[in-house]
C-alpha positions in Angstrom: 95.5 66.1 111.2 94.2 69.3 112.1 90.2 69.4 111.6 88.9 70.5 108.3 87.2 74.4 109.3 83.8 74.2 107.4 81.7 76.9 106.1 78.1 77.2 105.6 76.6 78.2 102.2 78.0 78.6 98.5 77.0 81.4 97.3 79.7 84.6 96.6 80.6 85.4 100.3 80.7 80.8 101.2 82.7 79.8 98.5 85.6 82.9 98.8 85.8 81.6 102.5 86.5 78.2 101.5 88.4 79.4 98.8 90.9 81.2 100.8 91.3 78.5 103.7 92.3 76.7 100.9 94.6 78.5 99.3 96.5 78.0 103.1 96.2 74.3 102.8 94.0 73.8 105.1 91.3 71.6 104.7 87.6 72.8 104.3 84.0 71.3 103.6 81.8 73.7 101.7 77.9 73.2 102.2 75.5 74.5 99.9 71.8 73.1 100.2 71.3 73.5 96.8 70.4 71.3 94.9 69.1 69.1 97.8 66.7 72.8 99.4 65.3 74.7 96.6 64.9 79.2 97.5 62.7 81.5 96.0 65.2 82.8 93.3 67.7 80.7 92.7 67.6 78.8 89.8 70.5 75.8 90.2 73.1 74.6 91.8 76.5 76.0 90.9 78.1 78.0 93.3 78.0 82.4 93.0 74.7 82.3 91.0 73.6 85.9 90.8 70.5 86.2 91.3 69.7 89.8 91.5 72.0 92.2 88.2 75.0 90.4 86.9 76.9 93.7 87.3 80.4 94.2 90.1 79.6 97.5 89.4 82.4 99.8 88.8 85.7 99.0 88.0 88.5 101.8 88.7 90.3 102.0 90.9 91.2 105.6 91.4 88.4 107.3 91.8 85.7 104.4 93.0 85.3 102.5 96.2 84.2 99.4 94.4 87.3 100.1 92.0 89.5 99.4 95.0 87.3 96.8 96.8 87.6 95.0 92.8 91.7 96.1 93.1 92.7 95.0 97.0 91.0 92.1 96.3 92.7 90.7 92.9 95.8 91.1 95.0 94.8 89.1 97.3 93.8 85.8 94.6 90.1 86.1 94.8 88.8 83.6 93.4 85.5 85.8 92.9 87.3 87.8 91.0 89.3 86.2 88.9 86.0 84.8 87.3 84.8 87.3 86.8 87.9 88.7 84.9 87.2 85.4 83.4 83.9 86.2 81.7 83.1 89.4 82.0 80.8 91.2 78.9 80.2 95.2 78.0 79.1 97.3 80.6 80.9 101.0 80.3 82.9 101.6 83.0 81.6 98.4 85.2 82.3 94.6 86.0 78.9 92.7 84.4 79.3 88.7 84.3 77.8 85.9 81.6 76.2 84.5 85.4 76.2 80.9 84.2 80.0 81.0 82.7 81.1 83.3 85.6 79.2 80.8 88.3 80.2 77.6 86.5 83.7 78.6 86.9 83.4 78.8 90.3 81.7 75.5 90.6 84.2 74.4 88.8 87.0 75.5 90.1 86.0 74.4 94.4 85.0 70.9 92.7 88.7 70.8 91.3 91.3 71.9 94.1 91.2 69.0 96.4 91.2 70.0 99.5 87.9 71.0 99.8 84.8 68.8 100.4 81.1 69.8 99.2 78.9 68.1 100.9 75.2 69.0 99.6 72.7 69.3 103.0 70.4 71.6 104.7 72.6 72.5 107.9 69.1 73.0 109.6 70.4 73.3 113.1 73.9 75.3 114.7 76.5 73.1 114.4 77.7 71.1 117.5 80.7 71.2 119.9 83.0 69.6 116.6 83.1 71.8 114.7 85.4 73.7 115.9 85.3 76.3 113.3 82.8 77.3 111.2 81.5 80.4 109.0 78.1 80.5 108.3 77.5 82.2 104.7 73.9 81.4 103.9 73.0 85.6 102.9 70.4 86.8 102.8 67.6 83.7 102.3 68.8 81.7 105.3 67.0 78.6 106.2 64.6 78.9 108.1 65.8 76.9 111.1 69.1 77.7 111.4 67.8 81.3 110.7 65.9 80.5 114.0 68.4 79.5 115.7 70.6 81.9 114.7 68.0 84.0 116.8 67.6 81.9 119.7 71.1 82.0 120.0 71.8 85.4 119.7 68.6 86.9 121.7 68.4 89.1 118.7 65.3 89.9 116.9 65.8 89.6 113.1 66.6 92.8 110.8 65.7 92.6 107.5 65.3 94.4 104.0 63.1 93.7 100.9 65.6 92.9 97.6 64.2 93.0 94.6 65.2 91.8 91.0 64.9 93.5 87.9 63.7 91.8 84.9 65.8 90.1 81.7 64.4 90.5 78.4 65.8 88.7 74.3 67.9 91.4 73.0 66.6 90.3 69.4 63.0 92.0 70.3 64.5 94.8 70.8 63.5 97.1 68.6 66.6 100.1 67.4 64.9 101.5 65.3 64.0 103.3 68.2 66.5 102.5 70.4 70.5 103.2 70.5 73.8 102.1 71.9 75.9 103.3 73.7 77.5 104.5 77.7 76.4 106.8 79.3 79.5 110.4 78.2 80.9 106.9 76.0 82.8 105.9 78.9 84.9 103.0 78.0 84.8 99.9 80.3 87.1 96.5 81.5 85.6 94.2 78.7 83.4 97.0 76.5 83.9 100.4 74.2 82.0 102.9 74.9 78.5 101.3 73.8 77.9 99.0 75.5 74.2 99.3 76.6 71.2 99.5 75.0 68.9 102.6 75.6 65.3 103.6 75.1 64.3 107.1 75.0 60.8 108.7 76.9 59.7 112.3 75.7 57.6 113.8 78.4 54.4 113.2 77.4 56.1 109.6 77.6 57.9 109.5 81.2 54.7 111.3 82.2 52.3 108.5 81.3 54.8 105.7 82.4 55.0 107.1 86.2 51.4 107.2 85.4 51.0 103.7 85.0 53.6 102.6 87.7 52.0 103.5 90.8 48.7 102.5 89.4 49.8 99.3 88.5 48.8 95.8 90.4 51.8 94.9 93.3 52.9 92.4 94.7 50.8 92.5 98.8 53.2 92.2 101.9 51.7 89.8 104.6 51.4 91.5 108.2 54.8 90.0 109.3 56.8 90.6 106.0 56.4 94.0 106.9 60.5 95.8 107.3 61.8 98.7 105.0 63.9 98.5 101.7 67.7 99.0 101.8 68.0 102.6 99.3 69.8 101.6 97.3 68.1 99.0 95.6 65.1 100.5 95.8 61.8 98.0 93.5 61.4 101.5 90.9 58.0 102.0 92.4 58.9 102.9 95.6 61.0 105.3 94.1 58.3 107.1 91.6 56.6 106.8 95.0 59.2 109.7 96.9 58.7 112.1 93.9 57.3 112.0 89.6 60.7 112.8 88.8 63.4 110.6 91.5 63.6 107.8 88.7 64.0 110.4 86.1 67.4 111.5 88.9 67.8 108.0 89.1 67.8 104.5 86.9 65.7 107.0 84.0 68.3 109.8 83.8 69.3 111.0 80.2 72.5 112.7 80.9 75.8 112.0 79.4 73.4 110.4 76.3 73.0 111.2 73.1 69.9 109.8 70.8 71.1 109.5 67.1 67.6 108.4 66.1 67.0 112.1 66.9 67.5 116.1 67.5 65.5 116.6 70.4 67.4 115.7 73.6 65.4 112.4 75.9 63.1 113.8 79.4 63.8 110.4 80.6 66.4 106.7 79.0 65.7 103.6 79.9 69.3 100.9 80.1 69.3 97.9 79.4 72.5 96.0 79.8 74.0 92.4 78.8 73.7 90.1 81.2 75.7 86.6 79.4 78.1 86.0 77.1 76.6 85.1 74.2 74.4 88.9 74.1 71.1 87.2 73.5 69.8 88.9 76.9 69.7 92.3 78.4 68.8 93.6 82.0 66.7 96.7 81.9 69.7 99.0 84.9 68.2 99.2 87.8 64.9 98.4 87.3 63.9 96.6 90.5 60.1 95.7 91.1 57.9 94.1 93.6 54.9 94.5 90.3 53.1 91.2 89.6 53.9 90.0 85.7 50.9 90.4 84.1 51.5 94.6 85.1 55.2 94.6 84.4 54.8 92.6 81.2 52.6 95.7 80.0 54.4 98.6 81.6 57.4 98.0 80.5 56.3 97.5 76.7 55.2 100.9 76.7 58.7 102.5 77.0 60.1 103.5 73.2 61.1 101.0 72.2 60.3 97.5 74.3 56.9 97.7 72.8 57.4 93.7 71.6 60.4 93.1 74.1 59.8 89.3 75.5 61.7 88.4 78.7 63.5 86.0 80.3 62.9 86.9 83.6 60.9 88.7 85.4 61.1 90.9 88.6 61.2 89.4 91.8 61.4 90.3 95.1 62.8 88.4 98.7 63.4 88.7 101.8 66.7 89.4 103.2 68.1 89.2 106.3 70.8 89.7 109.0 72.3 90.5 112.1 73.0 93.2 114.6 76.9 93.1 113.5 78.0 96.1 116.1 77.0 94.3 119.1 77.2 90.2 118.1 80.7 90.0 115.5 83.9 91.0 117.0 86.5 92.5 114.8 86.9 89.1 113.6 84.3 88.6 112.2 83.4 85.1 115.4 80.5 85.5 117.2 80.3 87.4 121.1 78.4 84.5 122.6 80.2 81.5 120.5 83.1 82.9 118.8 83.8 79.1 116.7 81.1 80.9 114.3 82.2 83.4 112.2 79.3 84.4 109.6 80.3 85.8 106.0 78.4 87.9 104.0 75.3 89.1 103.6 73.9 87.6 106.6 76.8 90.5 108.3 74.8 93.5 106.5 77.4 94.3 104.4 75.2 94.7 100.9 76.8 94.5 97.3 78.0 91.0 95.1 81.8 91.9 96.1 81.1 93.4 99.3 79.8 90.0 100.3 82.3 87.8 98.5 85.2 90.3 100.5 83.4 89.4 103.9 84.1 86.4 102.8 87.6 86.3 101.5 88.5 87.6 105.2 86.1 85.7 107.3 88.6 83.0 105.8 92.2 84.5 105.6 91.3 84.7 109.3 89.9 81.7 109.7 93.0 79.7 108.0 95.5 82.2 110.3 93.7 81.3 113.2 93.5 77.3 112.5 97.2 77.8 111.6 98.3 79.4 115.0 99.7 82.8 112.8 97.1 85.5 114.4 96.2 88.0 111.3 95.3 91.3 112.4 92.3 93.1 110.5 92.7 94.8 107.4 93.3 98.8 108.0 90.2 101.1 107.8 92.2 102.5 104.9 91.7 100.1 102.9 88.6 98.9 101.1 88.1 95.5 103.0 88.8 97.5 106.2 86.8 100.8 105.6 83.3 97.9 105.0 84.2 95.1 108.2 85.0 98.0 110.1 82.0 99.5 109.5 79.8 96.3 109.9 81.8 95.6 113.3 81.8 97.8 115.1 83.1 101.6 113.1 78.8 101.9 112.6 77.0 104.9 115.8 74.5 102.4 117.1 71.5 104.5 117.8 68.4 103.0 119.5 64.9 104.3 117.9 61.2 102.2 118.9 63.3 99.6 120.7 66.0 98.5 117.2 69.5 99.2 116.1 69.8 102.2 113.8 72.7 99.3 111.7 71.8 99.6 108.4 73.2 97.3 104.9 76.0 100.0 103.8 77.3 99.1 99.7 81.2 100.2 100.1 81.7 104.0 99.7 84.4 106.5 100.0 81.8 107.8 102.7 83.5 105.0 105.3 87.2 105.4 105.0 88.4 107.9 106.8 89.6 111.9 106.6 92.7 111.9 104.8 95.0 113.4 107.4 95.6 116.4 105.1 94.5 118.9 102.5 94.9 118.5 98.6 96.7 120.7 97.1 96.4 120.7 92.9 97.3 123.4 91.0 95.1 125.8 89.2 92.0 123.8 87.9 92.1 121.0 90.1 89.5 118.9 91.2 89.9 118.6 95.0 86.6 116.1 95.1 88.7 114.3 92.1 92.2 114.0 93.2 90.3 113.6 97.3 89.5 110.3 96.3 93.3 109.4 94.0 94.6 109.9 97.3 92.5 107.6 99.4 92.9 105.0 96.0 96.1 105.7 96.6 96.8 105.6 100.9 94.6 102.5 100.1 97.0 100.2 97.8 99.9 101.6 100.1 98.2 100.3 104.4 97.0 97.5 102.0 100.5 96.1 100.8 102.2 97.3 104.5 99.1 94.8 106.1 100.2 92.2 104.0 103.4 92.5 105.4 102.3 91.8 108.2 103.3 95.9 109.6 99.8 96.3 111.2 99.7 95.7 114.7 97.5 93.5 116.1 94.4 94.9 118.6 93.6 92.5 121.2 89.8 92.6 121.2 
């Protein structure tokens, strides 16, 4: 009997990798340290627990890069997207989920899979050679012992940034005589009706007072060894405010595409809240990741019109994310060059975002299964969303060195990762070239994914 493939970590990437291996008829052992060892941000022991937002972002496969990635993962029988679709909640044009139902669904499906063995234990070192295929998908909160072992094996210092968590409000404590329900530009999403967000308006004086209070509020202090850059896609609101007083107005507090039914006056800024569970009892404050101390958060957020009496199910927090210098350390199939029996998947490879982490887990699982079965699998074309993301992590990044450190940083999937189109776009008068370009990239990605799945994509040697 063939040896099992071991997957360390049952987050989004590890759960997806284990699922893909099992769907190929192979045995897999999934190791998860929770609840034996807790983390600073997880609450329970379910797999694929979402600790930050509950949104998988835009679900449009024609004009959004993340929507293309959703489409590809659905076509590849993704466990994570299947669970997300089954537990979606209203969120305008986004795919958002009831986080508890989602995590429970992922856990139950893996527990029910006969070829998946679940082991609740912490792996504190590099596994011995008896484990001939290992996928390390321990995410940004890798256990200290394993993180140190990886660092020693690679000879690389940790690359790290901080990820901040947005607060969650109880729905029935929001004053709807001041707030209202509306999606930006009335967009309808996969589980919504075009009025999916709660909007809290601020006039100019209220906005300016909010910024003043935000900048003055007491913040979490860093220890000297914790100083490290943030990921630009998940900046704390206080860091955004430090970059300019208008930054939040053109970010998470932008008033565009919204009309206040309570007033003829156009809001100067708007705070949006998005449904966080299927019952609709919890709403998270969109884009309000923060490192403010808890008392300061409560005082500040209750100055927002509509949230004066808000009660919080969870306040914002901060945690450290670590990731590999993947373009240097990993090959195109996510194997560690220093020890090819080890693969890495998820955020530890330097991708950012729930869906991106799961996508890298998906392809890592397929690579591991194909290797075990003796059927070499080409990396997906860089013209696909999965391929573009993989290419950035393992070779597409331009390596530059600044003060002795690589410039490689985590990246969400975006159209900038896709190769340029081969020729000019043709369109009639009034043709929107930007939207046309996105649709053309989407169409090319769909065709090339099908060619790859059919085995028509060449397998290049490392």
